[in-house]
N, C-alpha and C positions, 0 to 999 in steps of 0.2 A: 413568422414564428408560429408553430402549431399552438392550438388551444392548450390551456393548462390541463394536467392530468386530472381525471375525475377523482373526487374524494372517496376513499374506501373506509369502511369501519375499522376502528383500531383493533389490532390483533391482540390475542391474549398475551400479556407480558411473559407469562411462564413459557410460552412457546418460542420466544425470541432468542434468549441467550443459549449458546452452545458451549457447555463446559468442555474444555479440551480433553480429549479422551486419552492422551498419552500421559505417562508419569511426568510430573512437573518438577524441575530442579531449579531452585533459585540461587543466583549468584549474589552474595551479600558481602559488604565490607565498607571500610571508610573510603573517602575520595582518593583517587590517583593510585590505587594499588594494582590496577590493570584488569578490572572486571570486564570492561567492554572488549579489551584486547583478547582476553581469555575466551569470551563468547565467540568472537570472530575466528579465533584459532580453531575452536571445536567445530564451528559451523563450516569452516573452510572457505568463507567469503566474508566480505565486510558487511556486517549487519548494523552494528552500533557505531556511532561516531566516536573516534578516538582522538583526544586532544589533551595536551598537558594542563589545560585549564580545569580546575576542580569544578564539579557540578554540571558537566556537560549533559550527562544522562539524567533525565527527570522522570519520564514515564517508564513503565515496565516494558522492555523491548524483548519480545519472545521470538524464537525460531525453533523449528524441528531439527534435531541433531541425531545422526546415526551413531550408535555405540557398537563398535565391532565386537563380534563374538570371540571368545578365547579359542574356539575351534574354527580354523580357517574355512571349513566347509559349511559352517552354520551361517544362517542369515543374520544380519545385524538386528539389534533392537533399537527402538526410537524413544527419545524423550523430548519434551518441550523444555528448552533451556531458556530461563528468564533472567535477563540482565536488569539490575535495579540501580537506582541512584546511589551516590556515595552518602553513607550515613554520617550526619553531623556537619554536612557542608553548609556554609553560610551563603545561601543562594542570593545571587545578585539582584533578583527581582522579588525578594521576600517570599519565596515559595518553599522555604525549608519545611514547613509543616506539611504541605501537600506532598512533597517528595518523600518525606518519612512515612506519611500515610500509605503511599504506594509501596514502599519497602515493606511495611508491616503486612500489607495484604499479600504481597509476594511470598513472604515467609509463611503466613497462615495457610496459603493454598498449596505449599510445597510438599512433595513426597520425599525430597532430600534437599539439603542445603549445602552449597559450597561456600565456606567461609574463607575469603581471599584476603591475604595480607601481603606486605611488601618485604621480601627477604633482605633487600639491600638496606632498608631502614630499620629492620628488627621491630620488636614489639614497642608500640608507643601507646600513650594513655587512651587515645581514641579507639585503638584496637581492643583494649580491655573493655571500653564502654560497649562496643559492638558485641563482644563476647557475652557480656552480661545481658544485653537485649536478647540475644539468641537463646540463652539459657531459659529465659522467661517466656519468649514469644514463639519459639519453634515448636511445632506440633510434636507430641511424644512419639508418634509413629514415624517421624521423618528423621533419618540418620543425618548426622552432620559430618562433612568431610573437610578437614582443615587443609588449606593450600597456602604454601609460601611461594608467591609468584616473583618474577624478575630474578630468578636464579640463572643468570646469564653466564656464569663461569664458576669454577671450583671455589673461588674466594668468597662467594656468597653463600655457600652451603652451611657454614657454621652459624651464621646469623639467621639463616632460614630455620635451622633446628631450634634456635632459641625461642621461636614462636610457639613451641610446645608448652611454654609457661602460661599460655593463655587458657590452658585447662582442657584442651580437646585432643591431646595426644600428639605424637610426632606428625608434622604436616607432610603432605606430598610436595616435593620440590618441583616447580614448573617454571617454564619461561614461555609466555605467550608469544614472544617475539621469535624465538628459535624453534618453538614447539617441543622443546625438551620436556620430558615428564608426562606427556599426554597419554602414553601407553599405561603408565601407573595410574593416572586419573581414570582412564577407561576401566581398568580392573577394579578400582575402588567403587565406581558407579555400578558395575555389574554385581559386586558384592552387596552394595547398599540397597539396591532396588530389587524387590521381589517381583520380577516381571510376570512370573506365572500366577502369583496371587492377584496381580492387577489385571490379568487377562479377562477376568469376569467383567471388569469395567470397560475394557477396550482390548482390541487386538493390537498389541504393542509391537508386533513384528512388521507392521506397515504403518507409515505416517498417514494421518487423515488427509483426505483430498481437500485442496484449498477452495474448490468450487469456483464461483465467478469472482474474479479479482476486480475490486472497485476502488479506484483512487479517488479520495476525497480531497479536492484541491481548491485553493482560493487565496485571496490576499489575507494579510494578518487580521485577526479578530473578526473574520467573517462567520465563525461559528462551526468550524469543521469538527473539532473534538467534542463540542457540545452535541452535535448531531449524532456522532457515533455513540456517545454515552447514552443518548436518548434511545437509539435503536437497540442497544444492549440492555437498557434498563439497569445500568450499573455505572458507577463512577470509575470506569476503567482507565480513563485518561484525565490528566490534570487540565482543568479549565480555569481561566483567569481573565480579567479585564486587561492584564498586561500583554501588550503585543509581543509576539514571538515566544509564547510559552512552550509550544511544541518545537523540538529541535530534531529528533530522529524521525524517520518515517517508520511508523509503528503498524504492524500487521495484526489485526484482530479478527478472529474467526467468529462467525455468526451463522445460525441456521434459522431460516424463516420459512414456515410452511413446507418443511421437508427439503428445501433447497439450501445447500451450503454456500456461504459467501466468505471472502476475505476482504475486510475493509482496511484500506491503507490510509491511516491518518498521516498527513504531511505537514511540514512546517509551512507557515504562511509565506507566500512569495512577496517580495518587494522589489523596487527598482534596483538594478545591479549597482548603480553608483551609491546607493544608500546602505549597502551591506557593510556591517561593522565587524571585520575580523574573519578569521578562518572558520569559526563555528557557524556563523550565519552563511558563509559561502557554501560550506559542505551541506548544511541543512537545505539550502535552496537547491543545490545540485541534486540532492536526493529527492526533493519534491518533484522536480522536473523529470527525473529518471522514473519516478513512480507512474507518470503518465505513460511512458513507453512500455512498461511491463503490465499495465492494466488491461483488462478486457473492456471495461466501461469506466468513464470518468463522471463523477459528480462535481460540476463546477459550481461552487458556492458563491453566490452573489449577495452582498450585504445590502438589503433594501433600504437601510437607514442612511446610506451615503451614495453619492453618484458613482456610476460605473467609471473605473479608473484605468490608467495606463497599464497597471498590473493585470487587471482583468483582460485587457486586450492581449497582453503578453501570453497569458495562459490560453486564451482562445487560439492564438497562433500556434502554440505548442500542441494543443489537442488536434487542430486541423492538420498540422505538419505530419503527425504520426497516425492520422486517420483512425482516431479512437471514437467510438460512439460516446455521446455525452448527454447527460441530463443537466439542464440548467436549473439549479436549485436556488430560488429566491428566498433567502432566509431572513428572519426578523420582519416578516411581513406584518406582524402585529403592530410594529412601530411605523409602518408606512401606509397601511390600508386606509387610514383616515384622510390621506392626501391624494391617493390615487386609486382608481379601480384596476382590476387585473388587466382589463383590455387596454387601458391607458399605459400600463407598465409594459405590456407585451409590445405595444407600438414603439415605446421608448427603446426597448432592447432590440427590436428589429433594426433600428437605426444604429445602435451602439455595437451590437455583436453580429455583424453581417456574415462573418465566416461560419456561424452556426445557425443560420436561419432555419435549417431543417430540424434542429434539435428540440425535443419536447421540454416544456417548462413546468416546474412544480413550485407552488407557493406554499411556504410552511413557516413554522416557528419552532426551531429545535429546542429552545429554552422551555417552551410550553408543551413540547411533545405533540404539537398539532400538525397533522399532515405528513409526519415523518415516514409512515408506511408507504405513502405514495411514491416517494423517491426510490425506495428499494424495489417496489413492484415495477416501476418504470425502467430501472436499470436492468432488471431481469428480462423485461420485454425487449429492450434494445439488444441484449446479448443474443436472444433468440432470433431477432431480425437479422443481425450480422452473420448468423450461422445458417441462414436460409439459402438454398440453392435452387435456381430456376432452370428448368430443362431447356435444351438448345432450341427445340421447336417453338416453345412458348416465347422465348426471348427474341427469336428472329421475327416472329409475328409483331411483337411490340416495336422492334427497331424499324421494321418496314413501315409501320404506321407513322412513326415519328419522322422518318425521312420523306414520306409523302407530304406530311404537313410542312416540313422545311428541310431541304437538303443543304449541305455545306456549299458555300459560295467561294470560288477561288478567283482572286484578282488576276492571276496569271493566265486565266483562260482554261486551266486544266478541268477536266470533267471528273468530279469526285464520286466515288461509289463505295458503298459498304458491301462486300461480298457476303459475309455472314458474321455473326457474333456468337460467342460461347462463354459461359461462366466457368472459370478455371479454379476458383478458390473462394473461401469464405473467411470471415473475420480479418479484413473487411471483404464483402462481396467483390470479386474481381472479375471484370468482363474484358475479354480480348475481342477487338474488332479487326477483322481482316479487310483491308482497304486497298485501293489501287495507289493512292498518294497520301502518305502520312502527313505531309506538311500542309495539306489543305484543311485539315481538321484543327483549326486554331482554337485559342482559349475561349473565344466567344461561342463558337459552335459546341465545344465540349461542355460549357456551362449550360447551354440550351439542352443538350442531350442528357446531361445529368438531371436537370429539373424534370424533364419528361419521363425519364426512367423512374424517378421517384413517384411520379403520379401513377405509373402503371404497374410497378413491381412491389412485392411484399416486404421491401426494406426501405421504406420512405423516410425513416428518421435516423439513418446511420450513413456513414461515409460510403461512397461507391468508388472503387478504384477502376479507372478505365485505361486500357492499354491499346494503342493503335499500331498495327503491324501491316506494313505495305509489302508489295511484291519484292522489293529489295531486301527487306528483313527476312522474308521466307527463304531466300536463296543466298543470303550473305555468307553463310558458313559452308556452302557446298562448293566442291572443286569444279 
């Protein structure tokens, strides 16, 4: 295991948060009116978890959405669409106050608000409560667009129009399921948002670049959301001692020293047999999917407890998908009285063998101690994974390695590497042209991998090695 990353001075907090430059549109309403389904319909893909259980969404889940122009030849404009939790939900983990605080912040930051109701249910007392909250909390500059969702047929239209009694005028009738009414909603958003006036704040004709995608993964209560909040210097995500607080995978943009990042907060992973119901299943599925779409992973290890089977599961997922990884030992303030960093590194060498090349950062997210090191190391790994070595230099390295130790074949075949070339990055991918592919077994590949790390400028990221024999070169030729 490499030595821990060097400590760097804390950066200026004002330089860390990146206010999203697109107009923000918050989706607000009571539980189970279809807010998350509407966000997914507008985004054209599944962003928020949708489940009949009230209170699934807790954090603010945001994504960039294109608003088509009314002129087919004009480019679309973009908004940041923000899904919020259901107002008034009785949260199963006593997080109602935290959820409503996130809703309030979503409303306060909004340039426009979509007030979503259920056309099939008609106006109910909690809708009126939400309407009163919006009258007092919505910024004066932010238009409000009333929406009657779940208009899945003509029989629901009359009840949908009854929602005008909430005091915001006739609602737009939509169905997130069938996507009916989305054109009317797009038109209302074009009318509500003055994109030209906001152009001084941002160029709204193009979405902001996500930068480096960093998946923050770990078991429950390892401190993933706390770390992201510390990097943002903002309570952007709900944190709690209750295991399983985060359910959705939440993308949060951040700029640090001029480099944009997207931090992906994920639900805590647990043993598959311990998953309780569909919500936990989908949360875990999205956490593991976040590893696949990330450029770099931050694997959060809870220093206060032993490395677990779940940690090993995550290591396997990261290795399987060949993602660069920073091992982040969190809550070090609770463990450093019992272990030195060298002792803990030796312990993890034994426990996390699949990531023996990955750098390690010791920090306390709660105390905001060492958090900048994790971000700096993630950026360094991204640069390593994007490095390309010239064919001449690479072959000199390979020749020196084979002189030290060549592959040994029990069959008596003489093994030879004709040449090597790097064909790709992220991860660095090297093709070896050889005479017999089967001679280069796992043990020799591991030796070759270790020696390449010693010699090449991507020592702390996965290296993909492909072996092509004479048969491979001529297999597709007549």
